[in-house]
C-alpha positions as a printed Julia matrix, in Angstrom:
238×3 Matrix{Float64}:
 -39.78  195.74  55.12
 -41.88  192.83  56.28
 -45.81  192.88  55.05
 -48.54  191.59  56.53
 -50.51  190.66  52.94
 -49.2   190.59  49.81
 -51.83  191.37  46.91
 -50.04  189.09  43.84
 -52.32  189.86  40.78
 -51.28  188.98  37.03
 -52.61  191.91  35.56
 -52.51  195.35  36.92
 -56.17  196.48  38.13
 -56.61  192.86  39.45
 -56.37  193.57  42.93
 -58.43  196.92  42.45
 -61.32  195.16  40.77
 -61.53  192.04  43.28
 -59.98  193.14  46.88
 -59.11  196.5   47.06
 -61.73  196.94  49.49
 -60.12  194.18  51.75
 -56.81  195.83  51.28
 -58.74  199.3   52.57
 -59.57  197.93  55.66
 -56.27  196.0   56.53
 -54.91  199.15  56.25
 -56.81  201.04  58.02
 -56.65  198.27  61.18
 -52.25  199.04  61.21
 -51.7   196.33  58.83
 -49.03  196.23  56.22
 -49.84  195.38  52.96
 -47.99  195.76  49.33
 -48.9   194.59  46.0
 -47.31  192.75  43.18
 -48.51  192.73  39.6
 -47.01  190.07  37.72
 -47.02  191.38  34.34
 -47.66  194.64  32.67
 -50.64  194.13  31.26
 -49.72  194.93  28.08
 -52.46  192.91  26.04
 -55.05  194.87  27.65
 -57.63  195.86  25.0
 -57.36  199.57  25.88
 -54.3   201.43  26.62
 -50.71  199.74  26.56
 -47.93  198.62  29.2
 -46.13  201.68  30.36
 -49.51  203.38  30.9
 -50.64  201.04  33.04
 -47.82  201.13  35.31
 -48.5   204.71  35.82
 -52.51  203.86  36.5
 -50.87  201.37  38.93
 -48.59  203.89  40.57
 -51.52  205.81  41.16
 -53.64  203.56  42.36
 -50.86  202.63  44.91
 -51.35  206.16  46.55
 -55.14  206.01  46.45
 -54.57  202.51  48.46
 -52.1   203.72  50.77
 -50.01  200.96  49.86
 -46.6   199.93  51.83
 -45.14  199.07  48.25
 -46.02  197.89  44.55
 -43.82  196.04  42.37
 -44.06  194.6   39.03
 -41.88  191.31  37.94
 -42.23  191.99  33.96
 -43.67  188.5   33.09
 -45.16  188.35  29.6
 -48.83  189.09  29.56
 -50.18  185.94  28.21
 -47.41  183.86  27.59
 -46.28  183.49  31.16
 -45.84  179.6   31.95
 -45.41  177.9   35.53
 -41.92  176.8   35.4
 -38.85  177.68  37.25
 -37.61  180.7   35.19
 -41.39  182.26  36.28
 -41.3   180.97  39.79
 -38.21  182.43  40.77
 -38.93  186.47  40.6
 -41.92  185.9   42.3
 -39.93  184.01  45.2
 -37.56  186.51  45.39
 -40.39  188.88  46.01
 -41.6   186.86  48.91
 -38.67  186.48  50.23
 -37.97  190.18  50.12
 -40.82  191.12  51.97
 -42.21  187.72  53.98
 -45.77  188.0   53.46
 -47.75  186.14  56.04
 -50.89  185.77  54.18
 -51.34  186.03  49.89
 -54.34  187.4   48.17
 -54.08  185.66  44.42
 -55.85  185.48  41.4
 -58.98  183.12  40.98
 -58.27  179.25  40.47
 -60.84  179.68  37.2
 -61.76  182.27  35.71
 -62.93  183.79  32.12
 -59.39  185.1   31.41
 -57.21  182.3   31.21
 -54.38  184.26  32.7
 -56.28  184.2   36.27
 -56.12  180.48  36.5
 -52.2   180.18  35.24
 -51.51  182.96  37.71
 -53.7   181.49  40.51
 -51.62  178.44  40.36
 -47.95  179.99  39.71
 -48.6   181.79  43.1
 -49.22  179.03  44.87
 -46.37  177.19  43.4
 -44.23  180.07  44.15
 -45.61  179.81  47.72
 -44.29  176.31  48.43
 -41.09  176.93  46.74
 -40.23  179.52  48.57
 -40.41  178.17  51.59
 -37.87  175.66  50.52
 -33.99  176.55  51.49
 -32.24  174.51  49.02
 -34.14  176.93  46.66
 -31.72  179.51  46.57
 -32.33  183.29  45.24
 -30.44  186.3   45.59
 -31.25  190.1   45.9
 -28.29  192.37  45.92
 -25.58  189.72  45.81
 -27.04  187.94  49.03
 -28.59  184.74  49.48
 -32.06  185.14  50.47
 -33.56  183.26  53.49
 -36.73  180.85  52.54
 -40.19  181.98  53.66
 -43.42  180.8   53.13
 -46.55  182.32  53.65
 -48.87  180.9   56.29
 -51.95  181.41  53.93
 -53.13  181.94  50.56
 -56.62  183.27  50.03
 -58.0   183.5   46.41
 -60.08  186.49  45.45
 -63.31  186.44  43.27
 -63.3   187.94  39.76
 -65.0   187.79  36.72
 -66.61  184.45  36.97
 -68.87  184.3   40.14
 -67.41  181.2   42.18
 -69.62  180.56  45.76
 -66.94  182.49  48.27
 -65.88  180.38  51.72
 -65.86  183.35  53.13
 -66.6   187.41  52.65
 -65.24  190.61  54.03
 -67.73  193.62  54.66
 -65.97  196.55  53.02
 -68.68  198.62  52.98
 -66.71  201.77  54.85
 -64.17  201.53  51.94
 -66.27  201.47  48.87
 -65.9   204.97  47.57
 -62.14  204.71  48.32
 -62.09  201.06  46.46
 -64.0   202.72  43.15
 -61.77  205.65  43.4
 -58.63  202.95  43.35
 -60.31  201.44  40.07
 -61.22  204.55  38.01
 -57.39  204.97  38.36
 -57.18  202.52  35.69
 -58.84  205.1   33.34
 -57.45  203.79  30.13
 -59.7   200.63  30.67
 -62.93  201.91  30.98
 -66.19  203.45  29.17
 -64.91  207.15  27.32
 -67.69  208.52  25.56
 -66.37  209.18  22.14
 -63.24  206.69  22.07
 -62.77  205.07  18.98
 -60.71  202.31  20.76
 -61.98  198.87  20.61
 -64.82  197.53  23.2
 -64.42  195.25  25.84
 -66.33  193.76  28.57
 -64.83  196.65  30.5
 -65.88  199.24  28.67
 -69.35  198.72  29.03
 -71.18  202.01  30.12
 -72.47  199.98  33.11
 -69.34  198.29  33.9
 -68.88  199.78  37.66
 -72.53  199.24  38.04
 -71.67  195.68  37.62
 -68.68  195.69  40.05
 -70.68  197.5   42.64
 -73.6   194.76  42.02
 -71.0   191.66  43.02
 -70.02  193.06  45.88
 -73.73  194.02  47.13
 -74.14  189.92  46.09
 -71.62  189.58  48.15
 -72.83  191.22  51.43
 -76.3   189.62  50.94
 -74.41  186.49  53.21
 -73.5   188.13  56.08
 -76.24  191.15  55.76
 -74.08  194.36  54.91
 -74.17  196.8   52.01
 -70.88  195.85  50.21
 -68.2   192.71  50.59
 -65.56  190.84  49.01
 -65.52  187.5   48.2
 -62.24  184.92  49.33
 -61.8   181.27  48.58
 -59.25  178.92  50.78
 -56.67  176.49  49.68
 -56.94  174.6   52.95
 -59.6   174.86  55.93
 -59.5   177.98  58.32
 -58.79  177.3   62.02
 -60.79  179.56  64.89
 -60.5   179.97  68.27
 -64.47  179.8   68.87
 -67.65  179.3   67.06
 -68.28  182.96  67.82
 -65.23  184.08  65.42
 -67.47  182.79  62.82
 -70.34  185.75  61.6
């Protein structure tokens, strides 16, 4: 199955928190969209790796994804080398996405920036035919996505472009709440984290409101570009 878009996140819930609205919008427009989680998120303050996988599967149903995979890198301790690049290359060649959505290049969580570079490098090496990978015993064809866009996460970064996701706000928030073990629970005796604040969901919405102000819409998501974008006409820009 060929994908139009593959969203890659180092932790299950990175995608939901940062670009689920854009994914929903593209799926509604007829695009095939998948998600690749790089780790199980086993170092998260609350919950566990196995529970995060269950929550990720529930969110995938809410979003209507064509597929969701996890390559099981070590949360917090993955590095950018051949061993960690090749599993990502295998997925890129399996689904042949044209567009990649990736972690922020710099963020509060150190995994986000490292995953951003790892993903970008994997996209490059995936296009080299002398980098050999196999799936089901067969050598895969080289494939390089056309574009990589970084979604903005915890720390504010001035976006290169924003996407109006106003009609998809409710479903995006449902996909986030599928990761219920990560968020505020009255009476919980588990450790606190920035995600467990009582007003965390209000913070998420406020970020989207802030992004929406750039183009005078209610809610938007912001992205960064690795290279300048090409347009057919100035009227393509909003």
